[in-house]
N, CA, C and O atoms as CSV, one atom per row, in Angstrom:
chain,resi,resn,atom,element,x,y,z
A,1,UNK,N,N,11.715,31.534,30.690
A,1,UNK,CA,C,12.547,31.053,29.611
A,1,UNK,C,C,11.743,31.080,28.313
A,1,UNK,O,O,10.761,30.348,28.198
A,2,UNK,N,N,12.116,31.878,27.359
A,2,UNK,CA,C,11.472,32.024,26.066
A,2,UNK,C,C,9.990,32.390,26.161
A,2,UNK,O,O,9.233,32.123,25.227
A,3,UNK,N,N,9.570,32.986,27.256
A,3,UNK,CA,C,8.188,33.410,27.417
A,3,UNK,C,C,7.234,32.319,27.838
A,3,UNK,O,O,6.025,32.549,27.859
A,4,UNK,N,N,7.727,31.130,28.178
A,4,UNK,CA,C,6.855,30.051,28.624
A,4,UNK,C,C,6.637,30.175,30.120
A,4,UNK,O,O,7.526,30.611,30.851
A,5,UNK,N,N,5.451,29.789,30.572
A,5,UNK,CA,C,5.129,29.905,31.995
A,5,UNK,C,C,5.808,28.830,32.828
A,5,UNK,O,O,6.032,29.023,34.023
A,6,UNK,N,N,6.134,27.713,32.218
A,6,UNK,CA,C,6.762,26.620,32.956
A,6,UNK,C,C,8.124,26.307,32.330
A,6,UNK,O,O,8.266,26.276,31.108
A,7,UNK,N,N,9.093,26.081,33.165
A,7,UNK,CA,C,10.452,25.806,32.718
A,7,UNK,C,C,10.527,24.514,31.901
A,7,UNK,O,O,11.288,24.437,30.936
A,8,UNK,N,N,9.751,23.509,32.276
A,8,UNK,CA,C,9.822,22.211,31.587
A,8,UNK,C,C,9.309,22.309,30.143
A,8,UNK,O,O,9.788,21.580,29.275
A,9,UNK,N,N,8.350,23.193,29.876
A,9,UNK,CA,C,7.851,23.371,28.514
A,9,UNK,C,C,8.955,23.935,27.623
A,9,UNK,O,O,9.113,23.510,26.479
A,10,UNK,N,N,9.707,24.883,28.145
A,10,UNK,CA,C,10.824,25.448,27.396
A,10,UNK,C,C,11.890,24.408,27.103
A,10,UNK,O,O,12.454,24.385,26.009
A,11,UNK,N,N,12.169,23.550,28.072
A,11,UNK,CA,C,13.144,22.478,27.885
A,11,UNK,C,C,12.678,21.518,26.786
A,11,UNK,O,O,13.476,21.083,25.956
A,12,UNK,N,N,11.390,21.194,26.787
A,12,UNK,CA,C,10.852,20.282,25.778
A,12,UNK,C,C,11.003,20.882,24.380
A,12,UNK,O,O,11.390,20.183,23.444
A,13,UNK,N,N,10.700,22.172,24.239
A,13,UNK,CA,C,10.866,22.813,22.933
A,13,UNK,C,C,12.327,22.814,22.500
A,13,UNK,O,O,12.617,22.551,21.333
A,14,UNK,N,N,13.230,23.095,23.388
A,14,UNK,CA,C,14.655,23.087,23.042
A,14,UNK,C,C,15.136,21.687,22.675
A,14,UNK,O,O,15.902,21.521,21.726
A,15,UNK,N,N,14.693,20.692,23.417
A,15,UNK,CA,C,15.077,19.315,23.092
A,15,UNK,C,C,14.527,18.887,21.731
A,15,UNK,O,O,15.174,18.134,21.004
A,16,UNK,N,N,13.337,19.367,21.394
A,16,UNK,CA,C,12.769,19.062,20.085
A,16,UNK,C,C,13.622,19.649,18.969
A,16,UNK,O,O,13.895,18.982,17.972
A,17,UNK,N,N,14.038,20.892,19.139
A,17,UNK,CA,C,14.885,21.549,18.142
A,17,UNK,C,C,16.227,20.837,18.027
A,17,UNK,O,O,16.708,20.597,16.920
A,18,UNK,N,N,16.834,20.499,19.161
A,18,UNK,CA,C,18.131,19.828,19.128
A,18,UNK,C,C,18.030,18.420,18.555
A,18,UNK,O,O,18.954,17.968,17.878
A,19,UNK,N,N,16.931,17.719,18.808
A,19,UNK,CA,C,16.789,16.385,18.223
A,19,UNK,C,C,16.607,16.492,16.708
A,19,UNK,O,O,17.110,15.644,15.970
A,20,UNK,N,N,15.904,17.511,16.238
A,20,UNK,CA,C,15.787,17.732,14.795
A,20,UNK,C,C,17.129,18.032,14.158
A,20,UNK,O,O,17.430,17.528,13.076
A,21,UNK,N,N,17.932,18.842,14.814
A,21,UNK,CA,C,19.280,19.133,14.313
A,21,UNK,C,C,20.142,17.879,14.309
A,21,UNK,O,O,20.942,17.674,13.396
A,22,UNK,N,N,19.980,17.042,15.327
A,22,UNK,CA,C,20.710,15.776,15.369
A,22,UNK,C,C,20.311,14.861,14.221
A,22,UNK,O,O,21.163,14.191,13.636
A,23,UNK,N,N,19.019,14.827,13.893
A,23,UNK,CA,C,18.564,14.017,12.757
A,23,UNK,C,C,19.137,14.546,11.449
A,23,UNK,O,O,19.533,13.762,10.585
A,24,UNK,N,N,19.185,15.850,11.296
A,24,UNK,CA,C,19.783,16.422,10.090
A,24,UNK,C,C,21.263,16.077,9.980
A,24,UNK,O,O,21.739,15.725,8.901
A,25,UNK,N,N,21.991,16.176,11.088
A,25,UNK,CA,C,23.417,15.848,11.077
A,25,UNK,C,C,23.627,14.379,10.725
A,25,UNK,O,O,24.527,14.049,9.952
A,26,UNK,N,N,22.807,13.501,11.285
A,26,UNK,CA,C,22.911,12.078,10.978
A,26,UNK,C,C,22.617,11.822,9.502
A,26,UNK,O,O,23.300,11.023,8.861
A,27,UNK,N,N,21.612,12.493,8.967
A,27,UNK,CA,C,21.264,12.325,7.566
A,27,UNK,C,C,22.367,12.794,6.637
A,27,UNK,O,O,22.674,12.121,5.653
A,28,UNK,N,N,22.968,13.936,6.934
A,28,UNK,CA,C,24.068,14.427,6.099
A,28,UNK,C,C,25.275,13.509,6.174
A,28,UNK,O,O,25.954,13.293,5.170
A,29,UNK,N,N,25.546,12.969,7.350
A,29,UNK,CA,C,26.692,12.080,7.531
A,29,UNK,C,C,26.510,10.780,6.744
A,29,UNK,O,O,27.468,10.264,6.168
A,30,UNK,N,N,25.295,10.257,6.719
A,30,UNK,CA,C,25.030,8.960,6.083
A,30,UNK,C,C,24.297,9.107,4.758
A,30,UNK,O,O,23.563,8.197,4.370
A,31,UNK,N,N,24.465,10.201,4.060
A,31,UNK,CA,C,23.692,10.530,2.870
A,31,UNK,C,C,23.772,9.458,1.784
A,31,UNK,O,O,22.735,9.006,1.299
A,32,UNK,N,N,24.961,9.047,1.395
A,32,UNK,CA,C,25.109,8.110,0.276
A,32,UNK,C,C,25.585,6.732,0.706
A,32,UNK,O,O,26.075,5.972,-0.129
A,33,UNK,N,N,25.461,6.396,1.950
A,33,UNK,CA,C,25.847,5.056,2.380
A,33,UNK,C,C,24.783,4.064,1.955
A,33,UNK,O,O,23.605,4.408,1.865
A,34,UNK,N,N,25.186,2.863,1.698
A,34,UNK,CA,C,24.265,1.826,1.277
A,34,UNK,C,C,24.183,1.675,-0.224
A,34,UNK,O,O,23.308,0.967,-0.722
A,35,UNK,N,N,25.073,2.323,-0.960
A,35,UNK,CA,C,25.084,2.208,-2.407
A,35,UNK,C,C,26.116,1.189,-2.867
A,35,UNK,O,O,26.805,1.403,-3.864
A,36,UNK,N,N,26.222,0.087,-2.142
A,36,UNK,CA,C,27.166,-0.952,-2.521
A,36,UNK,C,C,26.602,-1.737,-3.692
A,36,UNK,O,O,25.386,-1.782,-3.879
A,37,UNK,N,N,27.472,-2.357,-4.483
A,37,UNK,CA,C,26.968,-3.163,-5.600
A,37,UNK,C,C,26.206,-4.395,-5.089
A,37,UNK,O,O,26.423,-4.855,-3.968
A,38,UNK,N,N,25.323,-4.909,-5.923
A,38,UNK,CA,C,24.497,-6.048,-5.552
A,38,UNK,C,C,25.348,-7.312,-5.491
A,38,UNK,O,O,26.090,-7.609,-6.427
A,39,UNK,N,N,25.244,-8.043,-4.408
A,39,UNK,CA,C,25.996,-9.283,-4.226
A,39,UNK,C,C,25.140,-10.477,-4.652
A,39,UNK,O,O,23.954,-10.333,-4.948
A,40,UNK,N,N,25.754,-11.642,-4.676
A,40,UNK,CA,C,25.019,-12.866,-5.011
A,40,UNK,C,C,23.922,-13.148,-3.987
A,40,UNK,O,O,22.841,-13.621,-4.337
A,41,UNK,N,N,24.212,-12.852,-2.721
A,41,UNK,CA,C,23.218,-13.066,-1.672
A,41,UNK,C,C,22.002,-12.168,-1.894
A,41,UNK,O,O,20.868,-12.592,-1.675
A,42,UNK,N,N,22.237,-10.925,-2.327
A,42,UNK,CA,C,21.137,-10.016,-2.626
A,42,UNK,C,C,20.294,-10.540,-3.778
A,42,UNK,O,O,19.066,-10.467,-3.738
A,43,UNK,N,N,20.957,-11.073,-4.812
A,43,UNK,CA,C,20.232,-11.602,-5.962
A,43,UNK,C,C,19.406,-12.820,-5.581
A,43,UNK,O,O,18.275,-12.976,-6.042
A,44,UNK,N,N,19.969,-13.686,-4.738
A,44,UNK,CA,C,19.228,-14.861,-4.285
A,44,UNK,C,C,17.998,-14.447,-3.489
A,44,UNK,O,O,16.920,-15.017,-3.655
A,45,UNK,N,N,18.169,-13.451,-2.623
A,45,UNK,CA,C,17.043,-12.956,-1.839
A,45,UNK,C,C,15.958,-12.385,-2.754
A,45,UNK,O,O,14.772,-12.640,-2.545
A,46,UNK,N,N,16.359,-11.617,-3.762
A,46,UNK,CA,C,15.391,-11.016,-4.682
A,46,UNK,C,C,14.629,-12.092,-5.446
A,46,UNK,O,O,13.422,-11.970,-5.656
A,47,UNK,N,N,15.335,-13.151,-5.863
A,47,UNK,CA,C,14.661,-14.234,-6.577
A,47,UNK,C,C,13.676,-14.965,-5.668
A,47,UNK,O,O,12.597,-15.354,-6.114
A,48,UNK,N,N,14.036,-15.154,-4.399
A,48,UNK,CA,C,13.110,-15.773,-3.449
A,48,UNK,C,C,11.877,-14.900,-3.245
A,48,UNK,O,O,10.767,-15.416,-3.113
A,49,UNK,N,N,12.063,-13.586,-3.220
A,49,UNK,CA,C,10.933,-12.674,-3.069
A,49,UNK,C,C,10.023,-12.720,-4.294
A,49,UNK,O,O,8.802,-12.631,-4.165
A,50,UNK,N,N,10.610,-12.858,-5.472
A,50,UNK,CA,C,9.809,-12.961,-6.686
A,50,UNK,C,C,8.937,-14.219,-6.619
A,50,UNK,O,O,7.762,-14.187,-6.984
A,51,UNK,N,N,9.518,-15.315,-6.152
A,51,UNK,CA,C,8.760,-16.563,-6.023
A,51,UNK,C,C,7.647,-16.384,-5.002
A,51,UNK,O,O,6.511,-16.795,-5.238
A,52,UNK,N,N,7.970,-15.771,-3.865
A,52,UNK,CA,C,6.965,-15.563,-2.821
A,52,UNK,C,C,5.841,-14.659,-3.328
A,52,UNK,O,O,4.666,-14.930,-3.081
A,53,UNK,N,N,6.198,-13.595,-4.031
A,53,UNK,CA,C,5.178,-12.691,-4.551
A,53,UNK,C,C,4.321,-13.348,-5.618
A,53,UNK,O,O,3.129,-13.057,-5.720
A,54,UNK,N,N,4.913,-14.234,-6.418
A,54,UNK,CA,C,4.109,-14.912,-7.438
A,54,UNK,C,C,3.112,-15.862,-6.786
A,54,UNK,O,O,2.006,-16.042,-7.294
A,55,UNK,N,N,3.492,-16.474,-5.663
A,55,UNK,CA,C,2.559,-17.344,-4.944
A,55,UNK,C,C,1.406,-16.516,-4.392
A,55,UNK,O,O,0.246,-16.914,-4.501
A,56,UNK,N,N,1.717,-15.375,-3.805
A,56,UNK,CA,C,0.672,-14.495,-3.276
A,56,UNK,C,C,-0.191,-13.962,-4.411
A,56,UNK,O,O,-1.412,-13.874,-4.283
A,57,UNK,N,N,0.439,-13.613,-5.509
A,57,UNK,CA,C,-0.284,-13.091,-6.672
A,57,UNK,C,C,-1.250,-14.137,-7.210
A,57,UNK,O,O,-2.391,-13.818,-7.545
A,58,UNK,N,N,-0.803,-15.369,-7.294
A,58,UNK,CA,C,-1.685,-16.433,-7.779
A,58,UNK,C,C,-2.823,-16.700,-6.806
A,58,UNK,O,O,-3.930,-17.038,-7.226
A,59,UNK,N,N,-2.566,-16.552,-5.519
A,59,UNK,CA,C,-3.600,-16.804,-4.517
A,59,UNK,C,C,-4.697,-15.748,-4.590
A,59,UNK,O,O,-5.883,-16.076,-4.554
A,60,UNK,N,N,-4.302,-14.492,-4.691
A,60,UNK,CA,C,-5.273,-13.403,-4.694
A,60,UNK,C,C,-5.695,-12.981,-6.094
A,60,UNK,O,O,-6.587,-12.144,-6.235
A,61,UNK,N,N,-5.083,-13.533,-7.124
A,61,UNK,CA,C,-5.400,-13.216,-8.518
A,61,UNK,C,C,-5.237,-11.730,-8.814
A,61,UNK,O,O,-6.007,-11.149,-9.580
A,62,UNK,N,N,-4.229,-11.123,-8.199
A,62,UNK,CA,C,-3.937,-9.718,-8.461
A,62,UNK,C,C,-2.503,-9.622,-8.949
A,62,UNK,O,O,-1.597,-10.141,-8.297
A,63,UNK,N,N,-2.276,-8.968,-10.083
A,63,UNK,CA,C,-0.910,-8.864,-10.596
A,63,UNK,C,C,-0.038,-7.994,-9.697
A,63,UNK,O,O,-0.490,-7.005,-9.120
A,64,UNK,N,N,1.182,-8.383,-9.601
A,64,UNK,CA,C,2.150,-7.649,-8.800
A,64,UNK,C,C,2.966,-6.729,-9.699
A,64,UNK,O,O,3.190,-7.036,-10.870
A,65,UNK,N,N,3.402,-5.620,-9.160
A,65,UNK,CA,C,4.243,-4.703,-9.942
A,65,UNK,C,C,5.705,-5.139,-9.910
A,65,UNK,O,O,6.535,-4.562,-10.613
A,66,UNK,N,N,6.031,-6.149,-9.104
A,66,UNK,CA,C,7.407,-6.624,-8.992
A,66,UNK,C,C,7.602,-7.846,-9.883
A,66,UNK,O,O,7.111,-8.932,-9.578
A,67,UNK,N,N,8.292,-7.667,-10.939
A,67,UNK,CA,C,8.606,-8.796,-11.813
A,67,UNK,C,C,10.107,-8.900,-11.950
A,67,UNK,O,O,10.841,-7.999,-11.544
A,68,UNK,N,N,10.553,-9.971,-12.507
A,68,UNK,CA,C,11.989,-10.169,-12.650
A,68,UNK,C,C,12.604,-9.131,-13.579
A,68,UNK,O,O,13.780,-8.799,-13.433
A,69,UNK,N,N,11.840,-8.619,-14.519
A,69,UNK,CA,C,12.405,-7.665,-15.467
A,69,UNK,C,C,12.668,-6.301,-14.846
A,69,UNK,O,O,13.623,-5.633,-15.242
A,70,UNK,N,N,11.856,-5.863,-13.888
A,70,UNK,CA,C,12.111,-4.535,-13.339
A,70,UNK,C,C,12.867,-4.575,-12.011
A,70,UNK,O,O,13.072,-3.528,-11.397
A,71,UNK,N,N,13.282,-5.747,-11.557
A,71,UNK,CA,C,14.123,-5.799,-10.363
A,71,UNK,C,C,15.607,-5.780,-10.713
A,71,UNK,O,O,16.418,-5.290,-9.926
A,72,UNK,N,N,15.972,-6.299,-11.867
A,72,UNK,CA,C,17.376,-6.383,-12.237
A,72,UNK,C,C,17.668,-5.519,-13.421
A,72,UNK,O,O,18.810,-5.463,-13.878
């Protein structure tokens, strides 16, 4: 099968190709999903993360790239 000495090696190569094609099909199907508008729950979560990051930033004395101005 395809010049391989063992049948199982050929099966593995074919399964690899088919799994890659399956990933491509899944990606095309779900290309733009998840572009919903931001909800109040999302905003609350983001504000909690800003607070958590500021605590970590103060502890390690390293500035974070996540600030309230570039999240919203």
